[in-house]
C-alpha positions in Angstrom: 98.0 77.6 105.4 94.2 78.5 104.6 93.4 82.6 103.7 91.9 83.0 107.0 95.0 81.4 109.1 97.6 83.3 106.5 95.3 86.7 108.0 94.8 86.0 111.7 98.8 85.0 111.8 99.8 88.2 110.2 97.5 90.1 112.1 99.3 89.0 115.1 102.8 89.6 113.2 101.8 93.3 112.3 100.2 94.3 115.7 103.0 93.2 117.6 105.5 94.6 115.4 104.0 98.1 115.4 103.3 98.3 119.2 107.4 97.6 119.5 107.9 100.4 117.1 106.0 102.6 118.8 107.5 102.1 122.1 110.9 102.2 121.0 111.1 104.3 117.8 107.8 106.4 117.0 106.2 107.2 120.5 103.0 109.3 118.9 102.8 106.2 117.0 98.8 105.6 116.5 96.8 103.2 113.9 93.6 102.1 113.7 92.0 98.6 114.7 89.0 97.0 114.0 86.4 98.8 115.8 83.0 97.2 116.1 83.1 93.7 118.2 82.1 91.0 115.7 82.6 87.1 114.9 85.9 88.5 112.9 87.0 90.4 116.1 86.7 87.3 118.1 89.0 84.9 115.6 92.0 87.0 115.6 91.4 90.0 112.5 92.3 92.9 114.7 92.2 95.3 111.6 89.8 96.1 109.1 89.3 93.9 105.8 88.4 90.6 104.9 90.3 88.9 102.4 93.4 91.4 103.4 94.2 93.1 106.2 93.8 96.9 106.2 95.9 98.6 108.3 94.3 101.9 109.0 96.5 105.3 108.9 93.8 108.5 109.6 91.1 109.2 111.5 88.3 109.6 109.2 86.2 106.8 107.4 85.2 106.6 103.7 81.9 104.2 103.7 81.6 103.3 100.1 85.1 101.7 101.1 84.4 100.6 104.7 87.9 101.6 105.8 89.6 104.1 106.9 90.3 106.8 103.9 94.6 105.6 104.0 96.3 102.3 104.9 98.6 100.1 103.8 97.1 96.8 102.5 98.1 93.0 102.7 96.2 91.3 100.0 95.4 87.4 100.8 93.5 86.8 97.7 96.0 84.8 95.9 97.5 83.1 99.0 100.7 81.7 97.4 101.6 85.1 96.1 100.3 88.1 98.8 100.7 92.1 98.0 101.2 94.7 99.5 99.9 98.4 98.7 99.3 101.7 99.7 95.0 102.7 99.2 93.8 106.2 99.7 90.2 105.4 98.8 87.8 108.9 99.6 84.8 108.6 97.6 82.8 109.9 100.1 85.0 113.1 101.4 83.0 115.9 100.5 85.9 118.2 102.5 87.3 120.3 99.7 90.4 120.6 102.0 90.7 117.2 102.8 90.4 116.5 99.0 92.8 118.6 97.9 95.2 117.4 101.2 95.1 113.7 99.4 95.5 114.7 96.2 98.8 116.8 97.1 99.8 113.3 98.8 99.1 111.4 95.6 101.5 113.6 93.8 104.4 113.7 95.9 104.7 110.5 97.2 104.1 109.2 93.4 104.0 105.7 92.2 99.7 105.6 92.3 97.6 104.0 90.1 94.2 105.1 89.7 91.4 102.6 90.3 88.6 104.8 90.2 87.2 108.3 91.6 88.8 109.4 94.3 90.8 105.8 94.7 94.4 105.3 94.5 96.4 102.4 94.7 100.9 102.5 95.3 102.0 99.0 95.1 105.0 97.7 96.5 107.6 95.1 95.2 108.3 93.7 98.8 106.7 90.9 99.8 108.0 90.8 103.7 105.1 92.7 105.3 107.2 93.8 108.0 109.8 95.0 105.8 107.1 96.9 103.9 105.9 98.9 107.3 109.1 99.4 108.3 109.8 101.0 105.1 106.7 102.9 104.8 106.9 104.7 108.6 110.8 106.0 107.5 109.9 107.6 104.3 106.1 107.7 103.4 104.6 108.2 107.0 107.1 111.6 107.1 105.1 113.1 104.0 101.3 112.3 105.3 102.2 113.8 108.6 103.9 117.0 106.6 101.1 116.8 103.9 98.3 116.8 107.0 100.1 120.0 108.9 100.3 122.0 105.9 97.0 121.8 105.5 95.4 121.9 108.9 94.4 119.1 108.7 96.7 117.0 111.4 94.6 117.4 114.6 91.5 116.1 111.9 93.1 113.2 110.1 95.4 111.8 112.7 94.3 108.9 114.8 94.0 110.8 118.8 96.5 108.5 120.9 93.2 108.4 123.4 91.0 106.6 120.7 94.0 104.4 119.7 94.7 103.6 123.5 90.6 102.8 123.5 90.9 100.3 120.5 94.0 99.0 122.1 92.3 97.8 125.1 89.3 96.2 123.3 91.9 94.5 121.1 94.3 93.5 123.6 91.5 91.9 125.4 90.2 90.1 122.8 93.6 88.6 122.5 93.6 87.2 126.1 89.7 86.2 126.2 88.4 85.4 122.8 84.7 85.1 124.9 85.5 88.4 126.9 82.2 90.3 126.7 83.1 93.9 125.8 81.5 97.2 127.4 79.7 99.1 124.2 81.6 101.1 122.0 79.7 104.5 122.8 82.7 106.5 120.5 81.0 107.6 117.1 82.5 107.7 114.0 80.8 109.0 110.9 80.1 105.5 109.2 78.7 104.0 112.2 75.5 106.1 110.8 75.1 104.0 107.8 72.9 101.4 107.6 72.9 98.2 105.1 69.8 96.8 103.5 69.1 94.2 100.7 66.5 94.3 98.1 64.2 91.9 96.3 63.6 93.2 92.8 61.4 91.2 90.6 63.2 90.9 87.3 59.6 90.5 85.4 58.7 93.9 86.8 62.1 95.4 87.1 65.5 94.4 86.0 68.7 95.2 87.6 70.5 94.4 84.2 68.5 97.5 82.3 69.8 100.1 84.2 73.6 102.0 84.0 75.6 103.2 87.3 74.7 106.7 88.3 71.2 106.3 87.0 68.5 106.9 89.8 65.4 104.7 90.8 62.6 104.5 93.2 60.5 102.2 95.0 57.6 102.4 96.6 56.3 101.3 100.1 52.8 100.1 99.2 51.9 97.6 96.7 49.9 97.5 93.7 46.8 97.5 96.6 47.8 99.8 98.4 49.1 98.2 101.6 52.1 98.9 102.9 54.8 96.2 102.2 56.5 93.5 104.3 58.6 95.0 107.5 57.2 98.7 106.5 59.7 99.9 109.9 62.9 99.2 107.1 61.4 101.9 104.4 61.4 104.3 107.2 64.6 103.7 108.9 66.4 104.3 105.4 68.2 107.6 104.7 71.3 109.2 102.5 74.2 107.8 102.4 73.0 104.2 102.8 74.4 100.9 101.4 72.0 98.3 99.6 72.2 95.3 97.9 70.6 94.9 94.8 69.1 91.0 94.1 67.1 89.9 91.6 64.6 87.3 92.9 63.0 84.0 91.0 64.0 82.7 88.7 67.3 85.2 88.0 68.3 84.8 92.0 71.5 87.1 91.8 72.7 90.0 93.5 73.6 92.4 90.6 74.2 95.5 92.0 75.1 97.9 95.1 73.4 101.3 95.6 73.6 104.2 97.4 70.0 105.3 98.9 69.4 109.0 97.6 66.2 109.8 99.4 64.5 108.0 102.2 60.9 107.8 102.2 59.3 110.8 100.5 56.0 111.6 98.7 56.0 111.3 95.2 52.6 111.5 92.5 53.5 107.5 92.6 52.8 107.8 96.3 55.7 107.2 99.2 59.0 106.0 98.0 62.2 105.8 98.1 65.4 106.6 96.1 69.1 105.3 95.2 71.1 105.2 92.8 73.3 102.4 91.1 77.0 102.7 92.3 78.3 99.5 91.2 77.3 96.9 88.6 78.3 93.7 89.0 80.6 91.8 85.9 80.0 88.7 88.2 76.7 88.4 89.7 76.5 86.4 92.8 74.1 83.4 92.8 71.7 82.9 96.1 73.6 79.2 96.1 76.8 81.0 97.0 75.4 82.3 100.3 72.9 80.3 101.7 74.9 77.9 103.3 77.5 80.5 105.1 77.8 79.7 108.6 77.9 83.5 109.3 74.7 84.5 107.0 72.3 81.7 109.0 71.3 84.8 111.3 70.5 86.7 108.3 66.9 88.0 107.8 66.8 87.5 104.3 68.0 84.4 104.8 65.5 82.8 107.7 62.7 84.4 105.6 62.8 85.9 101.6 59.4 86.9 101.4 58.9 90.7 100.7 61.1 93.5 99.7 63.6 95.4 102.0 65.7 93.8 104.7 68.0 94.5 106.8 72.0 93.6 107.6 74.3 94.3 110.1 77.4 95.5 108.9 79.3 92.3 109.6 76.7 90.9 107.1 77.5 93.3 104.6 81.2 92.8 105.0 80.7 89.1 104.4 78.3 89.4 101.0 80.8 92.1 99.7 84.1 89.6 100.4 81.7 86.6 98.4 81.2 89.7 95.7 84.8 90.7 95.9 86.1 87.2 95.2 84.2 86.3 92.8 85.0 89.4 90.6 88.6 90.4 91.6 90.2 87.7 88.6 88.0 89.3 86.1 88.3 92.7 86.9 92.2 92.1 86.7 91.7 90.7 83.4 90.0 93.2 82.3 92.2 95.8 83.8 95.6 93.8 82.2 93.4 93.3 79.0 94.8 95.3 75.9 91.4 95.1 74.6 91.4 96.5 70.8 89.4 96.6 67.6 88.9 93.2 65.9 88.0 92.6 61.9 89.7 89.5 60.8 90.2 90.7 57.3 92.9 93.3 59.3 94.1 90.8 61.7 98.0 90.0 61.3 97.6 86.9 62.4 94.9 85.4 60.7 94.2 82.0 60.9 94.4 79.7 57.5 91.1 79.5 56.1 89.7 82.4 53.4 87.6 85.1 54.4 84.5 83.9 52.8 84.6 80.7 54.9 85.3 82.7 57.7 82.8 85.3 57.4 80.2 82.4 56.3 80.8 80.5 59.3 80.5 83.8 61.7 77.2 83.7 60.3 75.9 80.7 60.8 77.0 80.9 64.4 75.4 83.9 65.0 72.2 81.9 63.6 72.6 78.8 65.2 74.1 79.9 68.1 75.8 76.3 68.4 78.5 75.3 66.3 81.2 72.1 66.2 84.5 73.2 64.6 85.2 69.9 63.2 88.7 68.6 61.4 91.7 66.3 61.5 94.7 67.3 64.2 96.3 70.8 64.0 93.9 72.4 62.0 93.8 75.2 64.2 90.6 74.3 65.5 90.7 76.5 68.7 92.6 79.2 67.0 89.7 79.8 64.8 86.8 79.5 67.7 88.6 82.4 69.9 89.0 84.4 66.7 85.4 83.7 65.7 84.4 85.5 69.2 86.3 88.5 68.2 84.6 88.4 65.1 80.9 89.0 66.7 82.6 90.7 69.7 84.6 93.1 66.9 86.8 93.3 69.8 89.6 91.2 71.5 88.0 90.4 74.7 89.2 86.8 76.6 87.3 88.0 79.8 84.0 87.3 77.8 85.1 83.6 76.4 85.1 80.7 78.7 86.8 77.7 77.5 86.5 73.7 78.9 88.0 70.5 77.7 85.4 67.4 77.9 87.0 63.7 78.8 85.1 60.7 79.5 85.3 62.1 83.9 83.3 65.2 83.2 80.0 65.1 84.4 76.8 67.2 84.6 77.6 68.2 88.1 80.7 69.5 86.8 79.1 71.2 83.8 75.6 72.3 85.5 75.0 72.0 89.0 75.6 69.3 91.8 76.7 68.3 95.2 79.8 69.0 96.6 81.2 67.7 99.9 82.1 70.4 102.2 84.8 70.7 105.2 82.0 70.2 107.7 81.4 66.6 106.0 77.8 67.8 104.6 76.6 68.6 101.0 76.5 71.7 99.4 74.9 72.6 96.0 78.0 74.0 93.7 77.4 75.7 90.3 79.1 74.1 87.4 81.2 76.2 85.1 78.8 76.4 82.6 76.0 77.4 84.7 78.1 80.2 86.1 79.0 81.2 82.3 74.9 81.5 81.5 74.7 83.8 85.0 77.3 86.1 83.7 75.7 86.4 80.6 72.3 86.8 82.3 74.0 89.9 84.1 75.1 91.6 80.6 72.5 90.8 77.8 74.0 93.4 76.1 77.3 91.8 75.2 77.9 88.6 73.3 79.3 85.5 75.5 81.3 82.4 74.2 81.5 79.2 75.5 83.9 77.0 73.6 84.3 73.2 74.3 87.6 71.6 73.0 87.7 67.7 72.5 83.5 68.1 72.3 83.1 64.4 71.5 85.3 63.0 74.2 82.5 63.6 77.0 79.6 61.6 77.6 77.1 64.0 76.1 74.0 63.1 76.8 75.4 62.8 80.7 77.0 66.0 80.6 74.5 68.2 78.9 71.0 66.5 80.4 68.4 69.3 80.0 70.8 71.4 77.6 69.6 69.3 74.8 66.7 71.4 74.3 67.4 74.7 76.0 71.3 75.3 73.7 68.3 75.4 70.9 68.4 79.2 68.7 64.6 79.0 69.6 64.6 78.2 73.0 66.6 80.8 74.7 64.2 82.8 76.3 62.7 82.2 80.2 59.3 80.9 78.5 61.3 77.7 78.3 62.9 77.7 81.5 63.3 74.4 83.1 63.3 72.8 86.2 67.0 71.6 87.0 67.7 68.2 88.3 69.1 70.3 91.4 66.4 72.8 92.0 65.4 73.3 95.2 61.8 74.8 94.5 59.5 74.9 91.9 60.6 78.6 90.7 64.5 77.7 90.6 64.4 77.1 86.7 66.9 78.0 84.5 67.6 78.4 80.5 70.6 79.7 78.0 70.5 83.0 77.1 70.4 84.3 73.5 73.8 86.4 73.5 75.6 83.7 74.8 77.7 81.3 72.0 78.9 77.5 71.7 81.3 76.4 69.7 83.3 73.4 70.4 85.9 71.5 68.5 86.0 67.8 67.6 88.8 66.0 66.5 87.8 63.6 63.1 90.6 61.2 64.0 90.1 59.8 67.0 88.7 56.6 66.5 88.3 55.6 70.5 85.8 58.4 70.5 81.4 57.9 70.3 79.7 59.1 67.7 78.3 62.6 68.5 74.4 61.9 70.1 72.2 62.9 67.3 69.6 64.8 69.7 72.6 66.7 70.4 73.9 66.8 66.6 70.7 68.5 65.6 71.4 71.3 67.9 74.6 72.2 66.3 75.9 73.3 62.7 79.1 71.3 61.9 82.0 73.0 60.1 84.9 71.0 58.3 88.1 72.5 58.7 91.1 71.3 56.4 95.2 71.6 56.2 95.6 75.0 54.2 99.0 74.3 52.8 98.4 77.5 50.1 99.9 81.1 49.9 99.1 82.6 53.2 100.8 79.3 54.7 103.7 79.6 52.7 103.8 83.3 54.1 103.7 82.5 57.5 106.3 80.0 57.5 108.6 82.8 55.2 107.8 85.2 58.0 108.9 83.0 60.8 112.6 82.8 58.9 112.4 79.8 56.7 114.4 79.1 53.4 112.4 78.7 50.4 113.4 75.7 49.7 112.3 73.9 52.8 109.0 75.9 52.6 108.6 74.6 48.8 109.2 70.6 50.2 106.7 71.1 53.5 103.9 72.2 51.7 104.7 69.9 48.3 104.9 67.5 50.3 102.5 67.0 52.8 99.7 67.6 50.3 100.8 64.6 48.7 100.8 62.7 52.0 97.5 64.1 52.5 96.0 62.9 49.4 97.4 59.7 49.9 96.0 59.3 53.6 92.3 61.1 52.2 92.1 58.0 49.3 92.9 55.2 52.1 89.6 53.4 52.7 90.3 52.9 56.0 91.0 56.9 56.9 89.9 59.5 55.4 90.4 63.0 55.5 89.9 63.2 58.6 93.3 61.8 59.5 95.2 64.5 57.3 98.0 66.3 58.8 97.1 69.6 60.1 99.8 72.3 59.0 100.4 73.6 63.4 102.5 71.2 63.1 104.8 73.4 61.3 104.5 76.8 62.9 106.7 76.3 65.9 110.1 77.0 63.9 112.0 79.9 65.8 114.3 82.4 63.5 117.7 81.2 65.7 116.7 77.6 64.9 118.5 75.0 62.4 115.6 74.9 59.9 117.2 71.4 58.7 117.4 69.9 62.7 113.9 71.5 63.3 112.5 69.5 60.4 114.1 66.1 61.1 113.1 66.5 65.0 109.3 67.0 63.3 109.2 64.0 61.1 111.2 60.9 63.5 109.3 62.3 66.6 106.0 63.7 65.4 104.8 62.7 62.2 106.4 59.4 62.3 104.5 58.0 65.2 101.4 58.9 64.1 102.5 57.7 60.5 102.9 54.2 62.2 99.6 54.4 64.4 97.4 54.6 61.2 99.3 52.5 59.4 99.9 49.9 62.1 99.7 47.5 59.4 101.8 48.3 57.1 104.8 49.7 58.1 106.6 49.6 54.9 104.3 52.4 53.8 105.3 54.1 56.4 109.0 53.7 55.6 107.9 54.9 51.8 106.6 57.7 53.1 109.1 58.7 55.6 111.8 58.6 53.2 109.5 60.5 51.1 109.5 63.4 53.5 112.9 63.2 54.5 115.3 66.2 52.9 
């Protein structure tokens, strides 16, 4: 099932089960249901949430998270592996007594992880959501009620029966008839007062990327000529507590932040202004193309006519945009959270590649200057391994979230790499960004950080076809907006692209594969080439000893393979690009039989390789295998 089908299916199951619990076991059971009449409600999203089901437990909402302050969450971001957790989110709460009650709840129940200020999660290992609900009401809910009563908050925080019945009646009416006309909901919640806005910022004048979370900015309600900005009434309607999407217009065309209005229109020495605080800076920005063809946003005023500064969003439009933001950012945020980010220095690395420190640091300097390098050499010299270490050295930390990797092949295209049209489920076509384009947008959003794009087997692809306009744009001295070009699939004249200065490209190239085309000379000029050689010196010997191999077999490997490589280099039909790399011999585990391990490598890896390179002289293969045998 799709994510939407799962959510609708589980919404039905959960609602029916909760009503059964109320009838048979907990007559005072109340819970929150989706309040606003919306497209999602009509589809069967009975509870709050977008890619998740949020079973609201309390009568108080948190306008920053757009949910109740406490709830059971059933998250379907990974449809193959949905997760359940208890969430407490009270970022916008100002009542000290309520905050203290939630803090005591967290201590009493235990097992919570803190995601942010006043935002806590307790994950459940159980994947049967019905069992999670049963366990919660048998255990944790009792603690909720006891704590609320202790702080005299039961009347304020527990959802009253009449409100629950009102929400349930609306839900059941829609459940029975999806086209029913519901009466206007006249009940009032504090978060109903929040307005949602979209602000266009011209990056040439005001760049969101240069600001940090917690900083406040202002925006004038009149332009440089003293005229009111378009849709001036929107500026008049802003008020403290409203949420605003921060969007950088052409040429960036990205959502980069979420703001909270801290002051509506007020007079300053600069004239009439509104003030807002940056409350969330996106790790991965959201491009205009990710939103413009969304069917649920076709009536959104910002997509009907984007000329202007401030646009009104409905709550549902904001939720849809918020869902796209979450879907794009959640994987990277999880990676950043799960990564044990630590400092890195080549000289202190216990798992350093088999390359001298001088050669390694020279390659780092070359990459910093040229921006694009290709590590070339025979198979098994650790090209990809070294590529990551180069990135770590420049970042001065082990941070894989800032590294993207792709492997080229003969079917790889411009549309995969940069941008192209892709068929939709409805039979049309959407413009989709390729992996390199998206990674560049992320690097643009964080100019203070270095980013690394590793292209494995770079010479396996049709490079002119894949790179297209990038032939010029990747040059070190063309990494500026003034060199931006209109891409093949650009929709307007101002829709231009350039590769940011903080993005480094590292290619790897296998020099032994004769079937591959020679690298395009035009592209070759844009890269510096670093040749890597097999290393059977002291570092490699120490590595094998640490693996548990005996001194005798270490000496045999290093001596015999070095002799074999000399023979390969001297062969006029082969050369140094066909040498045997050291990574063939890095797989030994201490509990194995080293003689059997060596025999397996010799007869099932090295012998077939030698038969390939000396296909016209099999006697040489037999002689070499005999010399390598122990």
